[in-house]
LOMARDREN-853848 format. One line per 3 residues: number of its first residue (from 1); for each residue x, y, z of C-alpha. Coordinates in steps of 0.5 Angstrom, whole numbers, m for minus. Each point is the difference from the previous one (the first is absolute). Layout:
BEGIN
NUM) X Y Z  ... .
***
This chain:
BEGIN
1) 229 159 212  m4 5 4  1 m4 7 .
4) 7 m1 m2  1 7 m1  m3 3 6 .
7) 4 m6 4  6 3 m3  m1 8 1 .
10) m5 1 5  m5 3 m5  m5 m1 m5 .
13) 1 m1 m8  m4 6 m3  2 0 m7 .
16) m3 m4 m5  3 m8 0  5 0 m5 .
19) 3 7 1  7 1 m2  5 4 3 .
22) 1 7 m2  4 1 m5  1 8 0 .
25) 5 4 4  m2 0 8  3 5 5 .
28) 3 m3 6  m2 m7 m3  5 m4 5 .
31) m3 4 6  7 3 3  m2 7 m1 .
34) m2 3 7  m5 6 1  3 6 m2 .
37) 5 m3 m6  0 5 m6  1 m1 m7 .
40) 2 6 m4  m3 m2 m8  1 4 m6 .
43) m4 1 m6  1 4 m6  m6 2 m1 .
46) m1 7 3  m5 4 3  m5 5 m4 .
49) 0 7 3  m6 3 m4  m5 m3 m5 .
52) m1 5 m6  m1 0 m8  8 0 0 .
55) 0 m6 4  7 m3 m2  3 5 3 .
58) m3 m1 7  3 m7 2  7 1 4 .
61) 6 m3 m3  3 m2 7  m1 m7 2 .
64) m5 m1 6  3 m3 6  m4 m4 5 .
67) 0 m3 7  m4 m6 2  0 m1 7 .
70) m2 m7 3  m6 1 5  m2 m7 1 .
73) 3 m7 m1  m6 m4 2  m3 2 m5 .
76) 5 3 m5  m2 8 0  4 6 m2 .
79) m1 7 m1  3 3 m7  2 7 1 .
82) m2 5 m5  m2 m4 m5  m4 5 m4 .
85) 0 8 1  m6 4 1  m1 2 m8 .
88) m1 m8 m1  m4 m1 6  m5 5 m2 .
91) 0 m2 m8  m2 m7 3  m6 3 4 .
94) m2 5 m6  0 m6 m4  m4 m4 4 .
97) m5 5 3  m5 0 m7  0 m8 0 .
100) m1 m1 8  m6 m5 1  m2 m5 6 .
103) 7 m4 2  m1 m8 0  2 m5 4 .
106) 4 m6 m2  5 0 m7  m2 3 m6 .
109) m4 m6 m3  m4 m2 6  m1 8 3 .
112) m6 1 4  m3 7 0  m5 m1 6 .
115) 5 m2 5  m1 5 6  7 m2 2 .
118) 3 5 m5  m3 6 m1  4 4 m4 .
121) 1 2 m7  4 m3 m5  3 3 m7 .
124) 5 m5 m4  6 3 m4  4 m3 m5 .
127) 8 1 m2  m2 2 m7  m5 6 3 .
130) 5 5 1  8 0 m1  0 1 7 .
133) m3 m6 3  4 m3 m5  6 3 3 .
136) m3 m3 8  0 m7 m4  7 0 m2 .
139) 2 4 7  m3 m5 3  3 m6 m4 .
142) 7 3 2  m2 m1 8  m3 m6 m1 .
145) 6 m3 m3  m5 m3 m6  2 2 m7 .
148) m6 5 m3  m3 m5 m5  m1 m5 5 .
151) m2 5 5  m5 3 m5  m3 m7 m2 .
154) m1 m2 7  m2 6 3  m8 2 1 .
157) m2 7 m2  1 5 6  m5 0 4 .
160) m2 7 2  m4 0 7  m4 6 3 .
163) m3 0 7  m4 6 3  m1 1 7 .
166) m3 m7 4  2 m5 m7  4 m6 1 .
169) 2 m7 m2  0 m5 5  5 m6 1 .
172) 2 m4 m6  6 m3 m4  2 2 m7 .
175) 3 m7 m1  m5 m5 m4  m3 m4 5 .
178) m6 m3 m3  3 m7 m2  0 1 m7 .
181) 6 4 m3  7 m3 0  2 8 m2 .
184) m1 5 5  2 7 3  7 m1 2 .
187) 1 8 1  m4 6 3  3 6 0 .
190) m5 6 3  2 7 m3  m3 6 5 .
193) m2 5 m4  m3 5 6  3 1 7 .
196) m4 m1 6  m3 8 3  3 m3 7 .
199) 1 m6 4  m7 m1 2  m3 0 m7 .
202) 1 m7 m2  1 m3 m6  6 m4 2 .
205) 1 m7 m3  m1 m5 6  4 m7 0 .
208) m3 m4 6  4 m6 0  6 3 m1 .
211) 6 1 5  m3 m7 4  m7 3 0 .
214) 2 7 3  m2 3 m7  3 5 m4 .
217) m4 7 m2  4 3 m5  m1 7 m4 .
220) 6 2 m4  m2 7 m2  m1 2 m7 .
223) 5 m2 m6  2 m6 4  m2 m8 0 .
226) m1 m6 4  2 m7 m4  m1 m6 3 .
229) 0 m7 m3  m7 m4 0  4 m7 m1 .
232) 5 m3 4  6 m3 m3  m3 m7 m1 .
235) m6 3 m4  m5 0 5  m4 6 2 .
238) 2 4 6  m5 0 5  3 5 4 .
241) 0 5 m6  m8 1 3  m1 8 m1 .
244) m5 5 0  m1 7 m2  m2 3 6 .
247) m6 5 1  1 7 m2  m2 4 6 .
250) 1 7 m3  2 3 m7  0 m5 m6 .
253) 5 m5 m3  4 m2 m6  4 m6 m1 .
256) 2 m5 m6  1 m7 0  5 m3 m4 .
259) 0 m8 m1  5 m4 m3  m2 m8 m1 .
262) 4 m6 0  2 m4 m5  m4 3 m5 .
265) m7 5 0  m5 m4 m2  m4 5 m4 .
268) 1 6 m4 .
***
């Protein structure tokens, strides 16, 4: 199988043997969209404009309109504009801060907390923790065109990550490439919860194999997100999604990882 696949495609099979094709929705699945193509997606789950005792009155009743722009076709990468607002971003950080601990590498059940390739701090936040977090999950389901029940069953908790000056996460993949799991992380969304102080501050996300090896380095700014698909249409891990959190040179950085599994998440 492996030899035949390499001969037909020109690259190795990285997923577990028998890994099926993804069943969840994929933007630009056929690869026909060009860089710069924009999808406009609506969500009925409006922005939150305050956090107070009377929180039920804080949510905007207007729907959210989100642009999703193609920034790469190999790998499939997109910028999601204004997926969360400032109030929501600050709420995520406030929930995460008391729980921050040394970040691990790998996936949750195999995490290594002593790996010097990742030097940040991490906290996990589930959708049941706060009504605003629940809204972010629901809005994300609309944006990904996955029904809410499926998304909540297949998504991990939001992994909030805090980087101080000098901290980084060296190049890695998000998909399961340990030769064991047929289920895999399928979608990665990187919610950016802070802005750079300036263009020299570091903290971007770097995809060294994108653009035919020229690479893409990106920091879309607070409230925006980067979406990419960890798997190809045939279920193989997409090697071109190799990425790293560039070392923060000035100030701090907050980001939130959001992972969706396909076909099912194999743990609770």
